[in-house]
C-alpha positions in Angstrom: 48.1 17.2 -10.4 46.2 20.3 -12.3 46.4 21.7 -15.6 43.9 24.2 -18.1 42.4 23.9 -21.0 42.6 26.7 -23.8 38.8 28.5 -23.7 37.3 26.9 -27.2 33.7 28.4 -26.6 32.1 31.3 -25.3 31.7 31.3 -21.3 28.4 32.8 -21.3 25.3 30.5 -20.2 23.8 32.6 -23.3 25.5 31.4 -25.5 23.4 28.0 -26.0 25.7 25.7 -27.1 24.9 22.1 -26.6 26.1 18.5 -26.6 24.3 15.6 -28.5 21.9 14.4 -27.0 23.7 11.1 -27.1 26.0 12.5 -24.8 23.3 13.3 -21.7 22.5 10.0 -21.4 18.2 8.8 -20.1 19.5 6.4 -17.8 18.4 4.6 -15.2 20.0 6.4 -11.2 19.0 4.3 -7.9 17.2 6.3 -5.4 19.8 5.9 -2.9 22.3 8.6 -2.8 25.2 5.8 -2.0 24.5 4.0 -5.2 24.1 6.2 -8.2 26.4 4.4 -9.7 23.7 2.5 -11.5 22.0 5.6 -13.1 23.9 4.3 -15.9 21.3 1.5 -16.8 19.5 1.8 -20.1 16.0 3.2 -20.5 13.6 3.5 -23.0 12.5 6.8 -25.4 12.7 10.2 -23.2 10.5 13.4 -22.9 11.3 16.5 -24.6 11.8 18.1 -21.2 8.8 20.4 -22.1 6.5 19.3 -19.2 6.3 17.0 -16.4 8.5 16.2 -13.1 11.7 17.6 -12.6 13.5 19.6 -10.7 13.3 24.0 -11.1 16.8 24.8 -10.3 19.3 29.0 -10.1 22.7 27.6 -11.9 24.8 29.7 -13.6 22.8 32.9 -12.7 19.3 31.6 -14.3 16.8 29.1 -13.8 16.3 25.8 -15.7 13.9 23.2 -15.4 15.4 20.3 -16.0 13.1 16.6 -15.7 13.5 13.3 -14.5 11.3 11.4 -17.1 10.8 8.2 -14.3 11.3 7.8 -10.0 14.5 6.8 -11.2 16.3 8.3 -14.0 19.1 10.6 -15.3 18.4 14.0 -16.5 16.9 14.9 -18.8 18.0 17.9 -21.3 17.7 21.5 -20.0 15.4 23.9 -20.4 16.5 27.3 -19.8 13.2 29.1 -18.3 13.0 32.7 -18.9 12.3 33.3 -15.2 9.0 34.6 -15.8 5.6 32.4 -15.2 3.2 32.6 -18.5 0.2 34.7 -18.6 -2.0 31.8 -18.5 -0.5 30.9 -15.7 -0.5 34.3 -13.9 -4.7 35.0 -14.2 -5.2 31.8 -12.9 -3.0 32.5 -9.8 -5.0 34.9 -9.7 -2.4 37.8 -10.3 -3.4 39.7 -13.4 -4.7 43.1 -13.3 -5.6 44.8 -16.1 -2.6 44.1 -18.8 -0.1 43.9 -15.5 1.0 41.1 -13.6 2.4 40.9 -10.3 5.6 39.6 -8.9 5.1 37.3 -12.4 9.3 35.5 -11.3 9.8 31.7 -10.6 12.1 32.5 -7.3 8.3 33.6 -6.1 7.0 30.3 -6.4 9.1 28.9 -3.0 10.6 31.6 -1.6 14.0 31.6 -0.5 14.7 28.5 -2.5 16.8 27.5 -5.2 16.8 24.3 -6.3 13.0 22.3 -5.0 11.1 19.5 -7.0 7.7 19.8 -9.4 5.7 18.8 -12.2 6.1 21.8 -14.5 5.2 22.7 -18.2 6.6 24.9 -19.9 5.8 27.8 -22.6 8.9 28.7 -25.3 9.0 32.4 -25.4 9.7 32.3 -29.1 6.9 30.5 -31.4 8.1 28.1 -33.7 11.8 29.2 -32.0 14.6 26.6 -32.1 14.2 24.7 -28.9 17.9 24.7 -28.4 18.2 28.4 -28.7 15.5 29.9 -26.8 13.6 30.1 -23.2 10.7 28.9 -21.7 7.8 30.6 -19.6 6.8 27.8 -16.5 3.4 27.5 -17.0 2.0 25.3 -15.3 4.0 24.8 -11.3 3.1 21.9 -9.1 5.5 21.8 -6.5 7.1 18.8 -4.2 9.2 20.0 -1.9 13.1 20.9 -1.8 15.1 19.0 -4.7 17.7 16.3 -2.7 21.4 16.6 -2.9 21.6 13.4 -5.5 19.5 15.7 -8.2 20.4 18.7 -7.6 24.1 17.4 -8.4 23.1 15.7 -11.4 20.9 18.6 -13.0 24.7 21.2 -12.3 26.0 18.9 -14.0 23.2 18.8 -17.1 23.5 21.8 -17.6 26.7 22.5 -17.5 27.5 19.5 -20.1 24.7 21.5 -22.0 26.3 24.5 -21.8 29.8 23.6 -21.8 30.6 20.0 -24.4 32.5 18.0 -23.2 36.1 17.4 -24.8 35.2 14.3 -27.5 38.5 12.3 -25.5 36.6 12.3 -22.1 33.3 9.9 -21.1 30.7 12.3 -19.7 29.9 10.6 -16.3 25.5 11.0 -17.5 26.8 8.4 -19.8 29.4 6.2 -18.1 31.1 6.6 -14.5 34.7 5.1 -13.3 33.8 1.1 -12.5 36.1 1.0 -8.8 37.9 3.5 -7.1 41.0 4.2 -9.1 42.2 7.6 -9.7 40.8 9.2 -13.5 41.6 12.4 -15.1 38.5 14.3 -14.3 37.2 17.8 -15.9 35.3 20.7 -14.3 33.9 23.5 -14.9 36.8 26.7 -14.7 36.6 29.5 -12.4 39.0 31.2 -14.5 37.5 33.1 -17.5 40.6 31.7 -19.6 40.0 28.3 -19.7 36.5 26.2 -20.2 37.4 23.8 -18.3 40.0 22.0 -15.3 41.7 18.6 -15.0 42.9 16.8 -12.1 43.5 13.8 -10.4 40.1 12.1 -9.2 38.5 9.0 -8.1 35.0 8.2 -7.5 34.2 7.4 -4.0 30.0 7.0 -4.1 29.6 4.3 -1.6 32.1 5.8 0.8 30.9 9.8 0.8 27.3 9.8 -1.0 26.6 12.8 -0.8 30.1 14.2 -2.8 31.4 10.7 -4.5 34.1 12.9 -6.6 37.6 13.1 -4.9 41.2 14.2 -5.1 44.0 12.1 -4.4 44.3 13.2 -0.5 40.2 12.2 -0.6 39.2 15.7 -0.4 36.1 16.7 -2.1 36.6 18.0 -5.9 33.4 20.2 -5.7 35.7 23.2 -3.3 35.2 24.9 -6.5 31.8 25.3 -6.4 32.1 23.0 -9.4 31.1 19.4 -10.6 33.0 16.6 -12.2 31.8 16.3 -16.5 33.1 13.4 -17.5 36.7 11.5 -17.4 38.9 9.5 -19.1 41.0 6.8 -17.5 44.7 8.2 -15.8 46.9 4.6 -16.4 48.4 6.0 -19.1 49.4 8.8 -16.8 49.9 7.8 -13.1 52.1 4.4 -12.7 52.9 2.8 -9.6 56.0 4.1 -8.3 
């Protein structure tokens, strides 16, 4: 089963539409790809995402920094990057030549990669601006290798949930996951311009399919469109045994 929901908001990543902080739940997550259900365990208050460990990732035509507060944690609030490094950082790297900066782009820090782990700090491009409506320059950057597939997926989910608020009747996957393998109604970002989300029947199978735990009824990955599951709701009123 697949249906489409009307688009309630601007589809552009530059719309800076946000979801409540409670929707992106900062909870514990196992290092094991097959155990990511444990990410819903509660933890203490989290960082504001302006510095710390996380991943730098290219998604929705932009660079982002998504903090992971602890060695095992859910992603923090995504921060949109300008794509530039700060003038101070460029100077420390020896990239200053008079008033000009050579190669100041984020992608030059790790050529050929679109998602890597790093310890970073960010500077707002507009001093005193609304943190939810501005982008940031990288001011420090200590790389730590490629980001693992689990964190990449969680970072993409956090970014999409930040840009496209999840409808009220659906449970965000960063807040709670299905407790068993029963089918649920799930939503992912739509590939169609006239719709924000696609609605489909899916199952959550982390123990059998650790890298891509969300599967359709036929057992195929639901990320075939390039989009990840963002929210779900019980399907017992929709799907009944024959």
